[in-house]
Every structure is written in structure tokens, then in C-alpha cells.
C-alpha positions in Angstrom: 13.3 -20.7 -16.6 15.1 -18.6 -14.0 13.6 -15.4 -12.6 15.5 -13.0 -10.3 13.5 -12.4 -7.1 14.0 -10.1 -4.2 12.2 -9.4 -0.9 12.1 -5.7 0.0 10.8 -4.2 3.2 9.0 -0.9 2.2 8.2 2.2 4.2 11.0 1.5 6.8 14.7 2.2 7.3 15.1 -1.1 9.2 15.1 -4.7 8.0 12.2 -6.9 9.1 9.9 -3.8 9.6 7.6 -2.1 7.2 5.8 -4.1 4.5 7.6 -6.9 2.7 7.0 -7.3 -1.0 8.5 -9.9 -3.4 9.9 -8.3 -6.6 10.4 -10.4 -9.8 12.3 -9.2 -12.8 10.7 -10.6 -15.9 12.5 -10.7 -19.3 9.4 -11.9 -21.2 5.7 -11.8 -20.3 4.4 -14.9 -18.5 1.0 -16.5 -18.5 -1.4 -15.0 -16.0 -1.8 -18.2 -14.1 2.0 -18.4 -13.7 2.1 -14.9 -12.2 -0.6 -16.0 -9.7 1.2 -19.2 -8.8 4.4 -17.3 -8.1 2.6 -14.8 -5.9 0.9 -17.7 -4.0 4.4 -19.3 -3.6 5.9 -16.1 -2.2 2.9 -15.7 0.1 3.4 -12.0 0.9 0.7 -9.4 0.8 2.0 -8.5 -2.8 4.3 -9.8 -5.3 5.3 -7.4 -8.1 6.4 -8.3 -11.6 8.6 -5.8 -13.5 8.8 -6.3 -17.3 11.3 -4.5 -19.6 8.8 -3.4 -22.3 11.0 -1.7 -24.9 13.9 -1.0 -22.4 17.2 -2.6 -23.3 17.8 -3.7 -19.7 16.9 -3.0 -16.1 19.8 -0.7 -15.5 19.4 1.7 -18.4 15.7 1.6 -19.1 13.4 4.4 -17.9 10.0 2.7 -18.6 8.8 -0.6 -17.3 5.6 -2.7 -17.0 4.4 -3.4 -13.5 1.8 -5.8 -12.2 0.8 -6.7 -8.6 -0.6 -9.9 -7.3 -1.7 -11.0 -3.8 -1.6 -14.7 -3.0 -5.1 -15.0 -4.5 -5.7 -12.3 -7.1 -4.3 -9.5 -9.2 -4.9 -6.0 -7.9 -5.1 -2.6 -9.7 -2.8 -0.6 -7.4 -0.2 -1.2 -4.8 2.0 1.4 -3.1 4.5 -0.6 -1.1 5.3 -3.0 -3.9 5.8 0.0 -6.3 8.2 1.5 -3.8 10.0 -1.9 -3.5 10.2 -2.3 -7.3 11.9 1.1 -7.6 14.3 0.2 -4.8 15.4 -2.9 -6.7 16.0 -0.9 -9.9 17.7 2.0 -8.3 19.7 0.3 -5.5 20.6 -3.1 -6.9 20.4 -2.6 -10.7 21.9 0.9 -10.3 19.4 2.3 -12.8 20.8 5.5 -14.2 17.6 7.5 -14.8 16.4 10.2 -12.5 12.8 9.1 -12.8 11.4 5.6 -13.5 8.0 5.2 -15.2 5.8 2.2 -14.5 2.9 1.3 -16.8 0.2 -0.2 -14.6 -3.5 -1.0 -14.5 -3.8 2.4 -12.7 -2.0 4.3 -15.4 1.6 5.6 -15.4 3.3 5.9 -12.0 6.5 7.8 -11.6 9.1 7.2 -8.9 12.2 9.2 -8.2 15.0 9.3 -5.6 15.3 12.0 -3.0 18.0 11.8 -0.5 17.4 8.5 1.4 13.8 8.2 0.3 11.9 7.3 -2.8 9.0 9.5 -3.9 6.0 8.0 -5.8 3.6 10.0 -8.0 0.2 8.4 -7.2 -3.5 9.2 -7.8 -5.5 10.8 -5.0 -8.8 9.0 -4.2 -11.2 11.1 -2.2 -13.7 9.1 -0.2 -17.4 9.9 0.2 -19.5 9.8 3.4 -21.0 6.4 4.0 -24.3 5.6 5.9 -23.1 3.6 9.0 -26.5 1.9 9.4 -26.2 0.2 6.1 -23.0 -1.6 7.2 -23.5 -1.7 11.0 -22.6 -5.5 11.2 -19.4 -4.9 9.2 -18.4 -2.0 11.4 -19.0 -4.1 14.5 -16.8 -6.9 13.0 -14.0 -4.4 12.3 -13.8 -2.2 15.4 -16.1 -3.9 18.0 -17.4 -1.3 20.5 -14.7 1.3 19.9 -16.5 4.6 19.2 -16.6 5.8 15.6 -16.3 9.4 14.4 -17.0 9.0 10.7 -17.2 6.4 7.9 -16.4 7.0 4.3 -16.2 4.9 1.1 -13.9 5.2 -1.9 -15.6 3.7 -5.0 -12.4 4.1 -7.0 -10.4 1.8 -4.7 -13.3 -0.2 -3.2 -12.0 0.7 0.3 -14.1 1.5 3.4 -12.5 4.0 5.8 -13.5 4.0 9.4 -12.3 7.0 11.5 -12.3 6.3 15.2 -13.5 9.0 17.6 -11.0 11.7 18.6 -11.5 10.5 22.2 -9.8 7.2 21.4 -6.1 6.7 22.1 -3.6 4.9 19.9 -3.7 1.7 21.9 -7.3 1.2 21.0 -6.3 1.2 17.3 -3.3 -1.1 17.8 -5.3 -3.6 19.9 -8.0 -4.2 17.3 -8.2 -7.8 16.2 -10.9 -8.2 13.6 -11.3 -11.7 12.4 -11.0 -12.2 8.7 -14.0 -14.7 8.7 -16.2 -12.1 10.4 -15.3 -9.4 7.9 -16.0 -11.7 4.9 -19.3 -12.9 6.4 -20.6 -9.3 6.8 -19.5 -8.1 3.4 -20.1 -10.4 0.4 -21.4 -8.0 -2.1 -18.1 -7.3 -3.8 -18.4 -3.6 -3.1 -15.7 -3.5 -0.4 -12.3 -5.0 -1.0 -10.5 -3.5 2.1 -11.2 -1.8 5.4 -9.0 1.1 6.6 -9.3 2.0 10.3 -7.8 5.4 11.1 -7.5 8.0 13.8 -6.2 11.5 14.3 -2.5 11.6 15.3 -0.4 13.7 17.6 1.4 16.2 15.4 2.9 18.1 18.3 4.7 15.0 19.6 7.9 13.6 18.1 8.1 12.5 15.4 4.7 14.1 15.0 2.4 11.9 13.0 -0.7 13.6 11.6 -2.7 10.4 11.6 -2.5 6.6 12.3 -4.1 3.7 10.5 -4.4 0.0 10.0 -5.6 -1.9 6.9 -7.5 -5.2 6.5 -8.2 -6.9 3.2 -9.3 -10.5 3.6 -11.4 -10.1 0.4 -8.1 -10.2 -1.6 -6.3 -12.7 0.6 -4.7 -10.3 3.0 -5.9 -10.5 6.6 -3.8 -7.4 7.5 -1.5 -5.4 5.2 1.4 -4.1 7.4 1.8 -0.8 5.5 -0.6 -0.1 2.6 0.4 2.7 0.1 -2.8 2.5 -1.9 -4.9 3.0 1.3 -3.0 6.2 1.8 -4.3 7.6 -1.5 -7.7 7.6 0.3 -6.3 8.6 3.7 -4.3 11.5 2.3 -7.4 12.9 0.5 -9.5 12.6 3.7 -7.0 13.9 6.3 -5.7 16.7 4.1 -9.2 18.2 4.0 -9.9 17.6 7.7 -6.5 18.9 8.9 -6.2 21.7 6.3 -2.7 20.4 5.5 -1.0 19.4 2.2 2.1 17.8 3.8 1.5 15.1 6.3 3.4 12.4 8.1 1.6 9.1 8.6 2.2 5.9 10.6 0.6 2.6 10.0 0.2 0.8 13.4 0.6 -2.8 12.4 3.0 -5.1 14.3 5.7 -4.3 11.8 4.9 -0.5 11.6 5.7 1.8 8.8 6.1 5.5 8.1 4.9 7.4 5.0 5.5 11.0 3.9 2.5 12.5 2.0 2.1 15.6 0.0 -1.2 16.5 -1.7 -0.2 18.4 -4.9 -2.0 21.3 -6.5 -2.6 19.2 -9.7 -4.7 16.8 -7.6 -2.2 13.9 -7.4 -0.3 12.6 -4.4 3.4 12.3 -3.6 4.0 9.3 -1.3 7.6 9.0 0.1 9.3 6.3 2.1 12.4 4.3 2.5 13.0 0.6 1.6 15.4 -2.1 2.7 16.3 -5.0 0.4 16.6 -8.1 2.7 16.8 -11.0 0.3 17.8 -11.9 -3.3 17.6 -15.2 -5.1 16.4 -17.0 -8.1 13.1 -18.7 -8.9 13.5 -21.9 -10.9 10.4 -22.8 -12.9 
């Protein structure tokens, strides 16, 4: 069996920046253990598998199946690998449709082209305030002695969000080095699958980011995700309310960096926009 595979850097206009995802085009459904073995082999934060469903081919079809796997497990939602999947279909397969629909564990996700970007229609996941005392050891493992403004939890996504104090500067966020082992040691209940650390941005500067973030998910085999789209379904809900803004520009401060445009819609969903660069194409031989 031969499977076309691509590496796509998402949420960037430069190769080797943003968040890389492996994208596989699947003619017929595989066994779950084979999906997982391929994801482990690719060893990126996510590998996405696009299936044709009832579509004739990848160039003319408008509706596809989409699943995401980390090196260790399947996950219910992934932003950057969805963006990367659409990039392969639009840019390489020259898909003729204005909108692509992906059927996923999180429902239908639509992606369309707009100028040089791709815009994804995603759910919005509002987090709830979290008692810091209950998880003080996990907070210490995540941010050390850096002062915290607020902690929230998103039960829909199993993500914990830590907002650093407004007195902090960006270098305090970028210099964080939480150890995966310490995070795992201090959270073993299964309630938390990822930790977002965020801080208020500098919208008056150029290019004027409304907020910054980083994302750590050793519970699903990802010590740090360079740019996490699904984390921004939580961040957008939080910061839109705090900043009283529906349109925001966000930057994820990993070593690779990544930029996301966010628009909270009146219907309670979220538009996430970003660019993508296809950097590798090849064939998996199984």
C-alpha cells in the first residue's frame, strides 16, 4: 500500500516556522492501530488523515473525513492540522470548491480560502474560573514563581488556561521551561490534557498582538505544541470577553512562533485564519 504524505507548516508564511503537521491522503479507511503507527512514525505533534467519503477524488470533492493523531493517541480536535489539510487540498490538489467540509469527532468543520490565508470555522470553548489552590502544585510545575492573574478550565477541551499577571513581560512567557515529567506527576486524574499559558499582548505595537500564549500537552505525547489552533478556541473565548473585542490577532511564543487571526462570530462560533507552507511531499510504503 502506498499513501501520499505531506508535511505542512501551519500558521506561518515561512517554511520551518509555525506548527508542522503530517497530512496523509487515504483512499480507503485503515485500521485504527495503523493510523496510530503512522502518527508515531511521523513523530509530529499531529498527523491528519483525510478520507474521501463519497467524494470522487481529492480535487473535486467538497466533503471529506478527517481524523487527528498525536504520536500516542487520537484527539478530538486539532486546528493546525485542519489548516494543513485544507492547504494540501487547495494548493496541491487544486480543489475546485470554495468551501471544504471536514467530518470530524468535533462535528463538521468548514475551511475556505481568503486571499493568502485559510479561514476555519471552529467551535468556541469558553473556560470557567478554576480554584488555584486545588492545583497549586501543577501551577508551580507549569510557571514556577511567575505571578498569575487568573486560572480557568475548559471542560469541553480538557485544557487548563493560566493567565500571567499583567505586570509580566513577554520574555517571562518565552523563557518558561516546564518539564513534562513534572506536569504529568502533578496531574494524573485525566481531567487535564493540556496547559495553556497566556498573557495580555501589546495591541498598540506593530504588528499589534492582542495576546500571547504557549501550549504544553505531555498527557497526549506533546511536550510543547508550537502553535495550537484548538487551544485558541479557549483563548479566543476568554480574551474576547476580557478585551471586549470580537476580532483579535494572536501570537504563540514557541521557538517556531505562529500567528493566528481570530474572529468571534455572532452565532457563537469562531473563525481562525492563518497561512500555511507545504515543505515536503512523499509516499508512505506499508
